[in-house]
Every structure is written in C-alpha cells, then in structure tokens.
TIMITOR-635681 format. One record per residue (C-alpha): residue number from 1; x, y, z. Coordinates in Angstrom, 3 decimals. Layout:
TIMITOR-635681
{rec NUM {X Y Z}} ...
This chain:
TIMITOR-635681
{rec 1 {-84.708 -44.767 -64.058}} {rec 2 {-82.026 -46.616 -66.062}} {rec 3 {-82.293 -50.114 -67.602}} {rec 4 {-79.521 -52.477 -68.682}} {rec 5 {-80.686 -54.291 -71.845}} {rec 6 {-77.468 -56.369 -72.090}} {rec 7 {-78.314 -58.728 -69.310}} {rec 8 {-81.192 -60.835 -70.645}} {rec 9 {-82.598 -63.677 -68.678}} {rec 10 {-81.603 -62.264 -65.365}} {rec 11 {-83.948 -60.501 -63.075}} {rec 12 {-82.420 -57.140 -62.492}} {rec 13 {-83.961 -54.422 -60.425}} {rec 14 {-83.881 -51.159 -62.266}} {rec 15 {-81.556 -48.717 -60.575}} {rec 16 {-82.843 -45.319 -59.810}} {rec 17 {-80.274 -42.651 -60.727}} {rec 18 {-79.887 -39.831 -58.272}} {rec 19 {-78.415 -37.103 -60.388}} {rec 20 {-77.618 -34.982 -57.344}} {rec 21 {-75.274 -37.626 -55.868}} {rec 22 {-73.191 -38.385 -58.948}} {rec 23 {-70.027 -36.371 -59.481}} {rec 24 {-69.733 -34.052 -62.428}} {rec 25 {-66.265 -35.420 -63.197}} {rec 26 {-64.440 -38.707 -62.813}} {rec 27 {-62.897 -39.568 -59.482}} {rec 28 {-59.128 -39.521 -59.235}} {rec 29 {-59.202 -43.074 -57.820}} {rec 30 {-62.067 -45.034 -59.343}} {rec 31 {-61.481 -47.909 -56.901}} {rec 32 {-61.802 -45.770 -53.859}} {rec 33 {-64.863 -46.370 -51.826}} {rec 34 {-65.531 -42.722 -51.257}} {rec 35 {-67.152 -41.220 -54.286}} {rec 36 {-66.040 -37.719 -53.420}} {rec 37 {-67.452 -34.637 -51.722}} {rec 38 {-71.202 -34.681 -51.405}} {rec 39 {-72.756 -31.868 -53.383}} {rec 40 {-75.007 -29.532 -51.559}} {rec 41 {-78.729 -29.843 -52.004}} {rec 42 {-80.028 -27.145 -54.296}} {rec 43 {-83.499 -27.543 -52.866}} {rec 44 {-82.195 -26.493 -49.479}} {rec 45 {-80.637 -23.347 -51.051}} {rec 46 {-84.052 -22.241 -52.057}} {rec 47 {-84.988 -21.916 -48.418}} {rec 48 {-82.024 -19.591 -47.570}} {rec 49 {-82.762 -15.846 -47.270}} {rec 50 {-82.206 -14.019 -50.538}} {rec 51 {-79.098 -11.771 -50.728}} {rec 52 {-79.361 -8.039 -51.315}} {rec 53 {-78.169 -6.599 -54.624}} {rec 54 {-74.993 -5.437 -52.918}} {rec 55 {-74.340 -8.864 -51.488}} {rec 56 {-74.905 -10.521 -54.847}} {rec 57 {-72.590 -7.934 -56.464}} {rec 58 {-69.798 -8.651 -53.971}} {rec 59 {-70.323 -12.425 -54.234}} {rec 60 {-70.109 -12.244 -58.006}} {rec 61 {-67.127 -9.921 -58.435}} {rec 62 {-65.119 -10.462 -55.235}} {rec 63 {-62.225 -7.967 -54.776}} {rec 64 {-63.238 -6.241 -57.983}} {rec 65 {-66.319 -4.989 -56.178}} {rec 66 {-64.072 -2.896 -53.923}} {rec 67 {-61.673 -1.767 -56.652}} {rec 68 {-64.400 -0.564 -59.018}} {rec 69 {-65.527 2.468 -56.917}} {rec 70 {-61.891 3.549 -56.510}} {rec 71 {-61.330 3.361 -60.260}} {rec 72 {-64.492 5.408 -60.825}} {rec 73 {-63.235 8.145 -58.480}} {rec 74 {-59.781 8.233 -60.138}} {rec 75 {-61.356 8.414 -63.580}} {rec 76 {-63.530 11.352 -62.527}} {rec 77 {-60.489 13.178 -61.096}} {rec 78 {-58.451 12.632 -64.266}} {rec 79 {-61.283 13.950 -66.419}} {rec 80 {-61.683 16.986 -64.151}} {rec 81 {-57.950 17.766 -64.189}} {rec 82 {-57.813 17.379 -67.958}} {rec 83 {-60.690 19.812 -68.433}} {rec 84 {-59.567 22.395 -65.868}} {rec 85 {-55.820 22.077 -66.425}} {rec 86 {-55.100 21.408 -62.751}} {rec 87 {-52.821 18.647 -61.585}} {rec 88 {-51.770 17.180 -58.303}} {rec 89 {-48.466 18.748 -57.201}} {rec 90 {-45.510 16.456 -57.662}} {rec 91 {-42.603 16.308 -55.222}} {rec 92 {-39.953 18.869 -56.086}} {rec 93 {-36.439 19.547 -55.028}} {rec 94 {-35.922 21.038 -51.636}} {rec 95 {-36.255 24.795 -51.824}} {rec 96 {-34.305 27.218 -49.679}} {rec 97 {-36.271 30.192 -51.002}} {rec 98 {-39.080 31.926 -49.155}} {rec 99 {-42.036 33.496 -50.925}} {rec 100 {-42.644 34.299 -54.575}} {rec 101 {-40.423 36.836 -56.315}} {rec 102 {-41.637 40.247 -57.460}} {rec 103 {-40.336 39.769 -60.985}} {rec 104 {-39.831 43.020 -62.844}} {rec 105 {-40.851 45.186 -59.910}} {rec 106 {-39.346 48.639 -60.051}} {rec 107 {-37.658 50.406 -57.197}} {rec 108 {-34.630 52.393 -56.191}} {rec 109 {-33.869 50.988 -52.743}} {rec 110 {-30.593 49.166 -52.257}} {rec 111 {-31.322 45.496 -51.557}} {rec 112 {-29.083 43.315 -49.461}} {rec 113 {-27.128 46.002 -47.640}} {rec 114 {-27.431 46.270 -43.863}} {rec 115 {-30.329 48.555 -42.929}} {rec 116 {-29.673 52.131 -41.982}} {rec 117 {-29.934 53.301 -38.401}} {rec 118 {-27.917 50.553 -36.728}} {rec 119 {-25.006 52.799 -35.800}} {rec 120 {-24.643 51.045 -32.443}} {rec 121 {-24.191 47.647 -34.061}} {rec 122 {-21.158 45.721 -32.880}} {rec 123 {-18.950 45.477 -35.967}} {rec 124 {-16.856 42.855 -34.180}} {rec 125 {-19.516 40.194 -34.597}} {rec 126 {-17.273 37.086 -34.785}} {rec 127 {-19.068 35.522 -37.731}} {rec 128 {-19.294 38.790 -39.668}} {rec 129 {-15.655 39.788 -39.772}} {rec 130 {-13.572 39.301 -42.905}} {rec 131 {-11.370 36.190 -42.552}} {rec 132 {-7.642 36.286 -43.087}} {rec 133 {-6.541 35.388 -46.594}} {rec 134 {-5.176 36.584 -49.879}} {rec 135 {-4.712 40.176 -51.081}} {rec 136 {-7.415 42.281 -52.708}} {rec 137 {-7.646 45.802 -54.102}} {rec 138 {-8.896 48.203 -51.452}} {rec 139 {-10.039 50.921 -53.890}} {rec 140 {-10.641 50.668 -57.630}} {rec 141 {-11.333 53.280 -60.293}} {rec 142 {-15.138 53.455 -59.740}} {rec 143 {-15.675 52.516 -63.371}} {rec 144 {-16.153 49.047 -64.896}} {rec 145 {-15.266 47.202 -68.065}} {rec 146 {-17.452 44.465 -69.527}} {rec 147 {-15.826 41.057 -69.846}} {rec 148 {-16.224 40.050 -73.520}} {rec 149 {-18.346 37.022 -74.284}} {rec 150 {-21.935 35.861 -74.377}} {rec 151 {-23.787 32.649 -73.546}} {rec 152 {-26.892 30.911 -74.863}} {rec 153 {-30.016 31.097 -72.739}} {rec 154 {-30.180 28.845 -69.705}} {rec 155 {-33.489 28.114 -67.998}} {rec 156 {-36.984 28.191 -69.479}} {rec 157 {-37.773 31.798 -68.587}} {rec 158 {-41.570 31.434 -68.639}} {rec 159 {-41.892 34.659 -66.634}} {rec 160 {-38.736 36.492 -67.684}} {rec 161 {-35.379 35.928 -69.348}} {rec 162 {-32.832 38.180 -67.659}} {rec 163 {-29.998 39.669 -69.703}} {rec 164 {-26.845 40.294 -67.697}} {rec 165 {-23.293 41.449 -68.209}} {rec 166 {-20.194 40.431 -66.250}} {rec 167 {-18.049 43.430 -65.333}} {rec 168 {-14.818 44.115 -63.444}} {rec 169 {-14.054 47.398 -61.751}} {rec 170 {-11.110 49.142 -63.357}} {rec 171 {-7.995 48.919 -61.202}} {rec 172 {-8.653 45.444 -59.771}} {rec 173 {-5.950 42.819 -60.093}} {rec 174 {-7.793 39.543 -60.755}} {rec 175 {-4.738 37.380 -61.489}} {rec 176 {-4.751 35.816 -58.012}} {rec 177 {-8.057 34.062 -58.773}} {rec 178 {-7.654 33.330 -62.477}} {rec 179 {-8.315 36.674 -64.134}} {rec 180 {-11.413 38.349 -65.527}} {rec 181 {-12.411 35.289 -67.551}} {rec 182 {-12.342 33.053 -64.483}} {rec 183 {-14.736 35.371 -62.650}} {rec 184 {-17.068 35.498 -65.675}} {rec 185 {-16.977 31.716 -66.017}} {rec 186 {-17.920 31.309 -62.359}} {rec 187 {-20.929 33.576 -62.848}} {rec 188 {-22.084 31.707 -65.968}} {rec 189 {-21.613 28.231 -64.519}} {rec 190 {-23.345 29.118 -61.277}} {rec 191 {-26.442 30.419 -63.070}} {rec 192 {-26.469 27.386 -65.397}} {rec 193 {-26.383 24.921 -62.489}} {rec 194 {-29.729 23.080 -61.987}} {rec 195 {-29.471 23.822 -58.257}} {rec 196 {-29.477 27.538 -59.024}} {rec 197 {-32.379 29.775 -60.065}} {rec 198 {-33.073 28.009 -63.361}} {rec 199 {-34.562 25.102 -61.415}} {rec 200 {-37.594 27.383 -61.307}} {rec 201 {-38.972 27.490 -64.887}} {rec 202 {-39.967 31.118 -64.382}} {rec 203 {-36.346 32.195 -64.731}} {rec 204 {-34.018 32.269 -67.705}} {rec 205 {-30.635 33.971 -68.122}} {rec 206 {-28.597 35.167 -71.082}} {rec 207 {-25.168 36.714 -70.751}} {rec 208 {-24.502 39.582 -73.150}} {rec 209 {-21.541 41.870 -73.604}} {rec 210 {-20.883 45.428 -74.704}} {rec 211 {-21.609 44.568 -78.349}} {rec 212 {-25.204 43.544 -77.616}} {rec 213 {-27.914 46.116 -78.364}} {rec 214 {-29.956 47.520 -75.501}} {rec 215 {-29.314 47.625 -71.792}} {rec 216 {-28.916 44.512 -69.631}} {rec 217 {-31.355 43.838 -66.807}} {rec 218 {-28.464 43.861 -64.334}} {rec 219 {-24.666 43.956 -64.256}} {rec 220 {-22.752 41.431 -62.143}} {rec 221 {-19.864 43.625 -61.049}} {rec 222 {-16.758 42.568 -59.145}} {rec 223 {-15.989 45.682 -57.115}} {rec 224 {-13.463 46.947 -54.555}} {rec 225 {-14.537 47.460 -50.922}} {rec 226 {-14.277 51.269 -51.080}} {rec 227 {-16.530 51.488 -54.140}} {rec 228 {-18.887 48.993 -52.494}} {rec 229 {-19.358 51.486 -49.663}} {rec 230 {-20.525 54.010 -52.201}} {rec 231 {-22.798 51.576 -54.017}} {rec 232 {-24.147 49.651 -51.022}} {rec 233 {-23.660 51.899 -48.001}} {rec 234 {-21.558 51.333 -44.919}} {rec 235 {-23.880 51.826 -41.959}} {rec 236 {-22.682 48.528 -40.529}} {rec 237 {-18.926 48.429 -40.851}} {rec 238 {-18.645 44.938 -42.275}} {rec 239 {-17.607 43.987 -45.779}} {rec 240 {-20.833 43.389 -47.670}} {rec 241 {-22.241 42.958 -51.183}} {rec 242 {-25.622 44.147 -52.456}} {rec 243 {-27.947 44.834 -55.364}} {rec 244 {-28.478 48.491 -56.229}} {rec 245 {-31.267 48.853 -58.831}} {rec 246 {-30.691 52.584 -59.330}} {rec 247 {-26.961 53.062 -59.236}} {rec 248 {-25.581 56.086 -61.099}} {rec 249 {-21.799 55.948 -61.706}} {rec 250 {-21.733 59.745 -61.957}} {rec 251 {-24.473 62.281 -61.179}} {rec 252 {-26.865 62.615 -64.074}} {rec 253 {-25.737 59.413 -65.805}} {rec 254 {-28.269 56.735 -66.778}} {rec 255 {-29.367 54.291 -64.118}} {rec 256 {-27.337 51.070 -64.028}} {rec 257 {-28.823 48.209 -61.967}} {rec 258 {-25.755 46.570 -60.450}} {rec 259 {-25.136 43.390 -58.521}} {rec 260 {-22.151 44.484 -56.427}} {rec 261 {-19.810 41.602 -55.587}} {rec 262 {-17.264 42.641 -52.974}} {rec 263 {-13.781 41.593 -54.075}} {rec 264 {-12.637 41.298 -50.468}} {rec 265 {-15.313 38.646 -49.878}} {rec 266 {-14.619 37.002 -53.236}} {rec 267 {-10.998 36.479 -52.214}} {rec 268 {-11.451 35.571 -48.532}} {rec 269 {-14.994 34.278 -48.135}} {rec 270 {-16.903 34.338 -44.841}} {rec 271 {-16.398 32.796 -41.403}} {rec 272 {-19.716 30.961 -41.592}} {rec 273 {-18.499 28.985 -44.653}} {rec 274 {-15.625 27.493 -42.666}} {rec 275 {-12.929 28.152 -45.256}} {rec 276 {-14.924 26.832 -48.245}} {rec 277 {-14.323 29.853 -50.500}} {rec 278 {-15.651 28.115 -53.620}} {rec 279 {-19.046 27.432 -52.057}} {rec 280 {-19.123 30.938 -50.645}} {rec 281 {-18.608 32.451 -54.111}} {rec 282 {-21.534 30.411 -55.429}} {rec 283 {-23.653 31.581 -52.507}} {rec 284 {-22.635 35.217 -53.029}} {rec 285 {-23.709 35.121 -56.676}} {rec 286 {-26.970 33.263 -56.030}} {rec 287 {-27.902 35.510 -53.116}} {rec 288 {-27.246 38.871 -54.748}} {rec 289 {-28.671 37.817 -58.122}} {rec 290 {-31.664 36.542 -56.154}} {rec 291 {-32.265 40.134 -55.100}} {rec 292 {-31.926 41.278 -58.730}} {rec 293 {-34.564 38.844 -60.015}} {rec 294 {-37.110 39.776 -57.381}} {rec 295 {-36.364 38.222 -53.975}} {rec 296 {-36.070 41.391 -51.926}} {rec 297 {-36.563 40.002 -48.425}} {rec 298 {-34.043 38.154 -46.319}} {rec 299 {-34.825 34.771 -44.822}} {rec 300 {-34.288 33.239 -41.403}} {rec 301 {-33.028 29.796 -40.439}} {rec 302 {-36.198 27.702 -40.363}} {rec 303 {-34.966 24.531 -38.674}} {rec 304 {-32.014 24.102 -36.366}} {rec 305 {-29.244 22.160 -38.135}} {rec 306 {-30.884 22.373 -41.581}} {rec 307 {-29.410 24.005 -44.681}} {rec 308 {-29.662 27.772 -44.558}} {rec 309 {-31.995 29.465 -47.053}} {rec 310 {-29.976 31.034 -49.851}} {rec 311 {-31.662 34.372 -49.119}} {rec 312 {-30.390 34.336 -45.547}} {rec 313 {-27.479 36.736 -45.005}} {rec 314 {-24.995 33.932 -44.555}} {rec 315 {-22.065 36.299 -45.101}} {rec 316 {-22.617 37.565 -41.567}} {rec 317 {-24.046 34.493 -39.839}} {rec 318 {-26.252 31.417 -40.200}} {rec 319 {-27.659 31.943 -36.685}} {rec 320 {-30.970 33.726 -36.163}} {rec 321 {-29.699 35.201 -32.909}} {rec 322 {-26.864 36.939 -34.811}} {rec 323 {-28.908 37.751 -37.928}} {rec 324 {-31.550 39.568 -35.907}} {rec 325 {-28.888 42.027 -34.728}} {rec 326 {-28.199 43.388 -38.210}} {rec 327 {-31.631 42.702 -39.746}} {rec 328 {-34.194 43.172 -36.962}} {rec 329 {-37.016 43.927 -39.387}} {rec 330 {-36.828 40.501 -41.048}} {rec 331 {-35.367 38.098 -38.478}} {rec 332 {-36.752 37.072 -35.098}} {rec 333 {-33.994 36.041 -32.675}} {rec 334 {-34.165 32.429 -31.492}} {rec 335 {-31.826 29.496 -30.903}} {rec 336 {-31.878 28.134 -34.469}} {rec 337 {-28.604 27.853 -36.377}} {rec 338 {-28.391 26.492 -39.920}} {rec 339 {-25.572 25.029 -42.001}} {rec 340 {-24.152 27.134 -44.821}} {rec 341 {-25.724 26.559 -48.238}} {rec 342 {-24.866 28.126 -51.628}} {rec 343 {-27.974 27.093 -53.596}} {rec 344 {-31.634 28.122 -53.960}} {rec 345 {-32.524 24.480 -54.706}} {rec 346 {-29.785 22.440 -53.001}} {rec 347 {-31.317 19.012 -53.719}} {rec 348 {-32.070 19.242 -57.430}} 
C-alpha cells in the first residue's frame, strides 16, 4: 500500500496501488478521464497453451524467420560454387550458331560448297541467282598476292588464336570497291566486331602478312568465279564461296587452307539480302571463316521470322524449303523462313 505523510490530522484511507492498472508512461492528456488502454493480465497468459519452439522463433524474429533459411541456402550454394569452380550461367547475347566447333580438327573435305550428286538441282532457284549489279572479273590468274599489313590480336583466344592472311587473286580489278586495302580492312573490321566470332572467348584472330614467319591457319582470298569453281566445285551451278582446307594451287605444292570469297558475290551480293551488299559481305566473311574455325555443318532456320543463323546458307535462301533442295543432308524442309543476318552473335 501507499501512505501520504503530508496530510496530518486528516483521516485518510490508505490507497492500495494496483501496479497492473497503472500505465508505464504518462498519458498524453493528463486531464482525460480515460487512463489509457488496459494492459492485459499476465496471470491469464500463464493459462494459455505454450507455443512450440517454431512458433516462439517466428514470434520473436518475424519476417526474419522466413528470410534466414533462404540466406542459409544461398550461402551454401556460394560456398559450393567457390570450391568447385561452377557458376550459374548468366544471360548472354543471342547466338545464331548451332553446336560447338571442332577447333583444330583436320580434314580435306571442302566445306560450304553445295554437295555433290545434285545434278538435277534447279539452278534457276529465284533466291540463289546472282543479282544484277556492278562488273567483276570472270577469271583471274589462279595465283594470289598477300595484302601487306598486320593487326594486333582481337579476341581472347582461350582455345585458339587463328593467324590469317588477306589475299587477292592476281588479275582482279578491285578499284570498283575501294581496292585491295578496302577488302582487307573489311575482313579485319568484321572479325574485330563484338558481334562476330570474338564474342566467344575461345576465339582470337591475328592478321599476318607475307613477312611473318610460318604458315597462316587460313587465307581469306578474294577470288574470281572461274577459280572458285576449281577451289569449291560447281556441282550446283550457282555462284558460291567455300572453305577448302586442303587446296593445292598446283599439283604437288604445299597445302594452303583457303577461305574462298567469290568476287561476283562480293560485288553483287545475294537476293536474300534485299540489296544490302554491305551486310552481305559481313555475312560472307563470318560464314566462310566460321567453317575455317570449326563450324562445319550448316544450320536451318529455327523460328519463322527470326534472324537466320549465320551458318545457314543465306547466299542461296533463308527459307528451309529452299535450303533443303541444295543441302538435303542438313536441312529438313518446312514452312519456316528467317530474316537475313550477318553475325554469329547479332545482339552483343
């Protein structure tokens, strides 16, 4: 109880203090009649059922109780990935390349030329014919000169750094498209573009010239249509380009892996590229060099209206129904038609 010693001479009844009814802090309005919210009776709490350990844990920590198990799982995953060296794949640029390359694989088969045995093929395929356009040299000297100049390495080259030369067949007149240097610059700039093969860290490229020691891995060679027929074949009578890993300029000469770029196509492009000769030239380089670095198979249009894979034979068509006619071993005919695309990694 409490006792007020200041009031002597008066009969005062001692006031019993109920500690459970008094507030723990002052009221906002001391004159208000209501003394505030009535506190709950702790004695009554003792009669409630006891909570489980999980219930007490959740009551104590609230939302943290749900976040803690998630953090534990993430921590375990991070530790595991750090120890094993594995990581969760991150989104990458859209790829128009199918399958892994066979880097450094040997072979003598011509890659990229129409397959043999299709003598009944209709050479008047509308999308495969050579468009009208500027002049080109029908037949060159069947020998090549290296364009002088070299470039620093582009691309990481974790699997291989390819050494290449840029060459022009003797007898070609390149003045209509800027000369030999313009062709070489187009090759270099295409390979150095992040949408080209260097987007894949496996690949690196270094341009060398005739002064460099050793042999290049391949020779990017601008070549006349008649010499192309010798280097790539002419079973299907359409102007084509190709990669020949075992080309011999003369019988008994050393093997010269050549990326044959058809000058007729370089000048006039392809119907499927709708007059965009610049994009076609980039495609032609990326496609044929793709064969040289290990992508030997051709691709089909995967989704109607999408960008064509760079390893699709877009020179002839971007339609699977057409492509299956000149490449029946790789392409299944269907109703899918893609849009032309010059790049292995078009969204880089």
